[in-house]
C-alpha atoms as one frame of an Amber mdcrd trajectory, in Angstrom:
protein
  41.373  13.603  68.608  43.427  14.762  71.587  42.362  13.811  75.081  40.896
  15.961  77.831  42.929  18.979  78.818  44.445  19.321  75.358  42.835  20.761
  72.280  39.335  19.548  71.455  39.030  20.948  67.937  38.552  18.665  64.945
  38.460  18.651  61.178  35.378  18.901  58.995  33.502  15.761  58.092  30.373
  15.266  55.995  29.173  12.148  57.784  29.507  10.061  54.625  26.819  11.963
  52.736  27.256  13.555  49.325  26.541  17.244  49.063  22.988  17.983  48.091
  21.564  14.638  49.204  18.913  14.524  51.887  18.075  18.242  51.678  14.593
  18.378  50.097  12.364  21.445  50.019   9.746  21.460  52.799   6.158  21.084
  51.523   4.457  24.467  50.999   2.822  25.692  54.164   4.128  22.850  56.323
   5.163  23.843  59.818   6.675  21.806  62.618   6.562  22.401  66.375   9.528
  24.469  67.454  12.561  23.111  69.329  13.438  24.040  72.929  12.326  27.578
  73.762  11.710  28.624  70.174  14.586  27.200  68.162  14.376  26.886  64.390
  10.694  27.519  63.725   9.127  25.281  61.121  12.371  23.952  59.661  12.320
  20.675  57.785  14.480  18.104  59.628  16.311  17.134  56.430  17.243  20.760
  55.757  18.380  21.058  59.371  20.676  18.084  58.853  22.043  19.663  55.678
  23.577  22.294  57.909  25.895  19.634  59.347  27.381  19.237  55.865  27.587
  22.840  54.701  27.898  25.048  57.789  31.148  25.460  59.730  29.121  24.132
  62.667  29.993  20.631  61.424  33.433  21.115  62.980  31.938  21.439  66.471
  29.902  18.269  65.947  33.020  16.441  64.752  35.018  17.702  67.728  32.375
  16.524  70.192  32.174  13.100  68.546  35.960  12.796  68.522  36.327  13.763
  72.179  33.671  11.316  73.351  35.045   8.541  71.139  38.493   8.985  72.664
  37.492   9.615  76.281  34.201   7.956  77.210  34.543   4.759  79.265  33.266
   1.461  77.875  29.463   1.265  77.733  29.219   4.843  78.920  25.837   6.542
  79.205  25.640   9.526  76.828  22.817  12.081  76.949  22.364  14.718  74.234
  20.106  17.570  75.315  18.340  19.512  72.546  19.594  16.826  70.180  17.629
  17.834  67.086  17.277  14.739  64.911  19.876  12.709  66.837  22.467  12.949
  64.063  25.372  13.478  66.467  24.406  10.418  68.520  24.103   8.287  65.400
  27.580   9.292  64.259  28.877   8.626  67.755  27.377   5.146  67.823  28.997
   4.407  64.458  32.370   5.204  66.041  31.643   3.584  69.427  28.875   0.939
  69.227  29.318   0.157  72.929  27.972   3.544  74.020  24.447   3.888  75.387
  23.077   6.995  73.653  19.919   8.925  74.519  18.701  12.200  73.060  15.961
  14.653  73.991  14.389  17.507  72.040  11.115  19.419  72.375  10.384  19.166
  68.653   8.436  15.922  68.042   8.904  16.263  64.268  12.685  16.180  64.674
  12.431  13.208  67.048  10.142  11.346  64.643  12.626  11.943  61.817  15.485
  10.700  63.994  13.624   7.570  65.033  12.994   6.734  61.382  16.597   7.318
  60.321  18.617   6.387  63.423  17.117   3.337  65.157  20.449   2.744  66.909
  19.864   5.617  69.363  17.149   6.216  71.955  15.303   9.453  71.159  12.434
  11.077  73.018  10.510  14.337  72.816  10.963  16.203  76.065  12.339  19.247
  77.820  16.004  19.468  78.712  14.992  21.463  81.771  12.678  18.746  83.089
  14.150  15.375  82.105  15.868  13.439  84.890  18.211  10.594  83.829  17.523
   7.294  85.624  21.196   7.035  86.628  24.301   9.254  86.679  25.465  10.132
  83.160  29.039   9.760  81.914  28.867  12.426  79.200  26.227  15.099  78.645
  26.288  16.855  75.273  24.606  20.119  74.295  25.725  21.453  70.917  23.917
  24.485  69.564  21.131  24.282  72.130  22.094  26.646  74.924  21.315  29.801
  72.937  17.744  28.553  72.361  16.992  28.464  76.086  15.645  31.594  77.778
  18.585  33.485  79.270  17.130  33.106  82.735  17.104  29.291  82.410  20.622
  28.706  81.097  22.488  28.703  84.408  19.872  26.386  85.902  20.233  24.002
  82.962  24.038  23.900  83.291  23.830  23.336  87.041  21.346  20.530  86.377
  23.821  18.939  83.955  26.548  19.066  86.596  24.267  17.405  89.132  23.480
  14.587  86.684  27.097  13.604  86.017  28.673  10.371  87.136  32.029  10.670
  88.962  34.641  11.896  86.454  31.836  12.666  83.994  31.944  15.529  81.493
  29.587  18.092  80.011  30.389  19.093  76.412  28.905  22.440  75.371  29.168
  23.603  71.773  28.139  27.172  71.050  28.353  29.817  68.344  29.348  33.194
  69.770  29.235  36.756  68.515  31.666  39.608  69.148  31.404  41.707  72.318
  28.554  44.208  72.304  27.206  47.017  74.500  23.650  47.610  73.320  21.023
  46.427  70.836  22.615  48.175  67.858  26.113  46.824  68.516  24.666  43.369
  69.162  22.961  43.386  65.767  26.206  44.486  64.147  27.942  41.548  65.821
  25.230  39.194  64.532  25.708  40.577  61.020  29.461  40.017  61.267  29.005
  36.380  62.329  26.443  35.514  59.692  28.334  37.292  56.930  31.199  34.880
  57.575  28.831  31.903  57.802  27.286  32.892  54.472  30.719  33.112  52.870
  31.547  29.648  54.204  28.258  28.166  52.976  28.646  29.757  49.544  32.149
  28.307  49.302  30.728  24.880  50.184  28.292  25.150  47.240  25.290  24.620
  49.495  21.855  24.026  47.935  19.239  26.813  48.034  17.381  25.308  51.011
  20.477  25.521  53.190  21.268  29.046  51.979  17.744  30.032  52.949  18.192
  28.497  56.398  21.190  30.781  57.016  19.131  33.854  56.143  16.262  32.691
  58.360  18.569  32.003  61.299  20.200  35.428  60.903  16.826  37.168  60.913
  15.749  35.404  64.082  19.052  36.195  65.776  18.719  39.894  64.904  15.484
  40.173  66.882  16.275  37.376  69.381  13.276  35.331  68.296  13.852  31.947
  69.950  17.626  32.357  69.782  20.025  34.712  71.553  23.742  34.027  71.220
  26.284  35.171  73.794  29.658  36.784  73.286  32.651  34.602  74.137  33.082
  36.454  77.436  29.404  35.991  78.257  29.492  32.277  77.457  32.644  31.816
  79.544  31.049  33.525  82.557  27.921  31.420  82.157  29.831  28.145  82.044
  32.095  29.076  84.940  29.078  29.942  87.072  27.993  26.280  87.182  30.837
  24.101  85.921  34.632  23.827  85.823  36.003  24.370  82.322  38.682  21.800
  81.488  39.245  22.659  77.821  37.770  25.390  75.620  38.656  25.532  71.926
  37.514  27.426  68.868  36.747  25.121  65.943  35.960  27.911  63.441  37.171
  30.221  62.011  40.764  29.113  61.671  43.543  31.251  63.075  45.202  32.052
  66.397  43.209  32.941  69.486  42.507  36.643  69.574  42.377  37.016  65.795
  38.589  37.422  65.961  35.859  37.656  68.585  33.227  35.439  66.982  33.011
  31.812  65.961  32.243  28.273  67.086  33.552  26.836  70.354  33.487  23.516
  72.153  33.931  23.480  75.928  34.719  20.355  77.944  33.457  20.894  81.482
  33.423  18.980  84.761  31.553  19.388  88.010  32.789  22.276  90.129  35.014
  21.410  93.041  37.036  18.738  91.222  40.200  20.822  91.606  40.792  21.234
  87.885  43.165  23.998  86.768  41.709  26.773  84.626  42.321  26.324  80.929
  43.079  29.005  78.373  40.482  29.573  75.678  42.077  28.677  72.367
């Protein structure tokens, strides 16, 4: 993985799990509390983790792990906001056992699952908007969480992350974006475009039915902005630049040169504003 200021994209990795393992059907009628601000309502944590294997989103997770592995100082404090089950932190600890990893998510069912499966990381149920780290943090991670926050809270959350950083610390933001849109109808068309490509990717990965169903559920919620509301790339860039300094900003999926499409998965490496960093091209 290249260092800060260069590309942050990475290859796909399954985390050492075989396809189809650890993705059971949720018990009939079982519902879990929802993640931050609505999130993935009622989803079984094991099915949620199956998305790391079969969705293109796995590339963002890999890129974040690779960047932190290469760049975090020894015994760095890592905080993952809206961490889900803590899978990313567990993979990070496997690569860098010296790191001190903490994760927070509003969904107690996801946290309970993570505590059972990943005792090497410190997980707690709590709000990303309210938690205050006991000391400055070296790296703050938020992958796939920003679009679950209410739009009016996102800038405040990013500013909070900047305030919590140690000197020379970094905020890594991974997000899925849709094409530019002007109104509700064009936004829904952009959502359909994104999820059509995700479905094609998941079908090609021979995902089990539970994961296929999770794609359809996520698409339906995104259509009506039920607990999730993705930005366009331009909107995400403006949001990040309003609170942080972007050091590197790369698309991890789909493949191809910048400008070949307007949707996809991105990982941004950000610093506190005022550090004098040069603006970086989105790639």
